[in-house]
C-alpha positions as CSV (number, residue, x, y, z in Angstrom):
1,M,0.0,0.0,0.0
2,A,1.4,3.3,-1.0
3,G,-0.2,5.2,1.9
4,T,1.7,3.1,4.5
5,V,5.2,3.8,3.4
6,G,5.8,6.4,6.1
7,F,4.3,4.1,8.7
8,Q,6.5,1.2,7.7
9,S,9.6,3.3,7.9
10,L,8.5,4.4,11.4
11,I,8.1,0.8,12.5
12,R,11.5,-0.2,11.0
13,G,13.1,2.6,13.0
14,Y,11.4,1.4,16.2
15,L,12.4,-2.2,15.6
16,A,16.0,-1.1,15.0
17,A,16.0,1.0,18.2
18,S,14.5,-1.8,20.2
19,L,17.6,-4.0,19.4
20,T,19.9,-1.3,20.8
21,A,19.9,0.5,24.1
22,E,18.5,3.6,22.4
23,P,15.3,4.9,23.8
24,L,12.3,5.1,21.5
25,V,11.6,8.7,20.5
26,P,7.9,9.3,20.0
27,P,6.7,10.6,16.7
28,S,4.6,13.7,16.8
29,H,1.6,12.1,15.1
30,P,2.1,8.4,14.7
31,F,-1.4,7.6,13.5
32,E,-1.4,9.7,10.3
33,K,-1.7,6.5,8.2
34,V,-3.0,4.1,10.7
35,T,-6.6,2.8,11.2
36,L,-7.7,3.3,14.8
37,E,-10.1,0.8,16.4
38,V,-12.3,1.5,19.4
39,R,-14.7,-1.3,20.2
40,G,-18.3,-0.1,20.8
41,E,-18.8,-2.6,23.7
42,Q,-15.6,-1.3,25.3
43,I,-17.1,2.3,25.3
44,T,-20.6,1.1,26.4
45,A,-19.1,-0.8,29.3
46,L,-16.9,2.1,30.4
47,L,-19.8,4.5,30.4
48,A,-22.3,2.1,32.1
49,R,-20.2,1.2,35.1
50,D,-19.9,3.0,38.4
51,G,-16.6,4.8,39.3
52,D,-14.6,7.9,38.7
53,Q,-13.7,7.2,35.1
54,A,-17.3,6.7,34.0
55,A,-18.4,9.8,36.0
56,F,-15.6,11.8,34.3
57,F,-16.9,11.0,30.8
58,R,-20.6,11.4,31.7
59,Q,-19.7,14.8,33.1
60,L,-18.4,15.7,29.6
61,G,-21.7,14.7,28.2
62,F,-21.0,11.2,26.9
63,N,-23.5,8.4,27.7
64,P,-23.9,4.7,27.1
65,D,-26.8,5.2,24.7
66,D,-24.5,6.9,22.2
67,P,-21.1,5.1,22.4
68,D,-20.1,6.3,18.9
69,R,-19.9,9.9,20.1
70,L,-17.1,9.0,22.6
71,R,-15.5,6.6,20.1
72,Q,-15.2,9.4,17.6
73,A,-13.9,11.9,20.2
74,L,-11.2,9.4,21.1
75,V,-10.2,8.9,17.5
76,T,-10.1,12.7,17.0
77,Q,-8.0,13.1,20.1
78,A,-5.5,10.5,18.9
79,H,-5.2,12.1,15.4
80,N,-4.9,15.7,16.5
81,H,-2.5,15.6,19.5
82,P,1.1,14.6,19.8
83,C,2.5,11.3,21.0
84,L,3.9,11.6,24.4
85,Q,5.5,8.2,24.8
86,V,6.2,5.0,22.8
87,E,7.0,1.7,24.5
88,G,7.9,-1.5,22.6
89,S,7.3,-5.0,24.0
90,G,7.2,-8.3,22.3
91,H,5.2,-7.8,19.1
92,D,3.4,-4.6,20.1
93,L,4.1,-0.9,20.3
94,R,2.1,1.2,22.9
95,F,1.6,4.9,22.1
96,V,0.5,7.4,24.7
97,I,-1.4,10.4,23.2
98,R,-1.9,13.4,25.4
99,G,-4.5,16.1,24.7
100,P,-8.0,17.3,25.3
101,I,-11.1,15.3,24.5
102,K,-14.1,17.4,23.7
103,G,-17.6,16.2,24.7
104,P,-21.1,17.7,24.3
105,K,-20.8,19.4,27.7
106,G,-17.1,20.3,28.0
107,A,-13.5,19.3,27.5
108,A,-10.7,17.8,29.6
109,D,-7.2,16.5,29.1
110,I,-6.6,12.8,28.9
111,D,-3.9,10.3,28.0
112,S,-5.2,7.7,25.5
113,V,-3.1,4.6,25.2
114,W,-3.1,2.7,21.9
115,V,-1.6,-0.7,21.1
116,M,-0.4,-1.6,17.6
117,G,1.3,-4.8,16.4
118,K,4.7,-4.1,15.0
119,Y,4.0,-6.2,12.0
120,A,0.3,-5.3,11.5
121,S,-0.7,-5.1,7.9
122,P,-2.7,-2.9,7.3
123,P,-1.4,-0.8,10.2
124,T,-4.1,-0.8,12.9
125,A,-4.0,0.5,16.5
126,R,-6.6,-0.4,19.1
127,L,-7.5,1.6,22.1
128,D,-6.1,0.0,25.2
129,T,-6.9,2.4,28.1
130,I,-7.8,6.0,28.9
131,H,-6.4,8.1,31.8
132,P,-8.2,11.3,32.7
133,L,-5.6,14.0,33.7
134,Q,-7.9,16.6,35.1
135,H,-11.5,17.2,36.2
136,A,-14.0,17.6,33.4
137,S,-14.9,21.2,32.8
138,S,-18.0,22.6,31.3
139,G,-17.8,24.5,28.1
140,A,-19.8,27.4,29.7
141,P,-17.9,30.6,30.4
């Protein structure tokens, strides 16, 4: 695939670095040519359970009746914000993306963690976990 040339070069660089003592340097936007997967049932379960994380996202206006809204917001966050950290282990790379997520009722900073197989073809990353970094704030002045 012509669209994945840059991505394949990125992965080759990470593989080479993982064989040495060199730390992995995160690319600014690793998902430019990568398909991002967020399972609907993962989002529904997150929003339906009790706890601080579910309350955080509900405060931003996300709800289990419309999991696609949060799914799309997470994909947008991953595409529009820089990669903070990359970790390699076994056959996977983990990317930490830091930036705000925007909901119907406000915005807040999160770290979203995405896992991608080093040899995935076509390149696909799946959402692993989400870490809220601050309290949700309303969009009202």
